N, C-alpha and C positions, 0 to 999 in steps of 0.2 A: 391203772389208767387214769389220766387226768386231762382236763381241757381248760383252756383259758381263752377268753375273747380278747381280741386286739383290734386296732383300726383296720387291719387288712382282712379280718375274718376270724377263724378259730384255730387254735393250736391244740392238737391232740397228742398226748404223750402215751405211748404204749411200751410196756416192758415185755421183752421176749427173751426167753432163756437160751435159745440156741441159734447159731448162725444160719442154718437152713431155713428156719422159720422166719427170720428177719428178711432174708432174700425173697422168700415166697410172699410175705406180707407186702414188701415194697413193690414187687412186680404186680401184685393184685390191685393195688390202689394207685399205681403210678399214672394210669390213664385219667384218673379222676381228680387227684390232688397233687400238689408239689410235695415230694417226699424228701426228707433229709434224715440221715441215720447218724446218731451220735452214740458212742460207747457209754455204758452206764457210768455215771459219775462225771461225765463231760461237763465242763463249765457252761453255765447259762450265759449266752452272749447277746441275746436279744436286747436292743436298746442301748448297747454299749458300743464303743468304737475303739479301734486299735490303729495306731499309726504304723505304717509299713514304709521303710526307707527303700525307695526304688532306685536310688542313685547308683546302686551297684549293678544295675542292668546296663549292658552295653548299648550303644546307640543302635546297633543292628538288632539286638534282642527287642528293644523298645519299638523299633520300626515294625518288626514282624508281629509283635503282640498287638500293637495298635491297628495294623492292617487286618489281622485275624478278627479282632473284635468288631471293627467297623464293617467288615465284609460278611459277618454272621457266622464265623467259625464256631463261636461259643453258644450259638442259638440251639434250641432243641426243637426240631431236628436242625442239623447244621445246614446253613444256606450256601456254604462254600467248602471245598475240600483242600487238602494240602497241595495238590497239584496246581490248582488255580492260584493259590497264594504264592507258590513257587514261581509260576509264570509271571505274576505281577512283580515279584521281587527280583526276577531274573537270576534265580539260584535254583539248586536242586531241591527236590521234595524232601530228601533226608536232611538237608541243611535247614529248611524251614522247621521241620519237626524238632531238630536239635535246638534251634534258637527258642522255639516256643517252650519246650520242656525245661530249658535252663531258666527262662524268664519265670515260668510258672513255679518252678522249684524255689527260686529266690523269694517270690511273693508268698508262697505257702510257708516257707521257713520263717519269714517275717511275721506272718499271722500267728503261727504256733508259738513263736518266741514271745510275742505280745501276750497271748493267752496265758502262757506259763508264768510270765512275769506278774500278770494280774493275780493269778492263783497264789503265787508265793508272797504276795503283799500281806 
């Protein structure tokens, strides 16, 4: 276990050997602190930046993503649900879900590709 102070508070690193313990630990402290789980050996990304090309998002994906963000879909807890987003976009709930998943997948792929490129340098 280690910790490091930064401008936003403290970072605590805990090594846990099995998945059930990771889940139990995350659930236990989730109410008190922001928890992020990274596999052992994951690259340290704090203080670094990665460029993600979002030009491959379609205009409809971008519109859904932007609306979802602005309306609070990504807040914890969510401020809006898929049905409300669907009403606003005048499309089905499943279409909103598909657009968001596709956009999120593109963004996550870009982030991971950027991380892998940095590791390979």
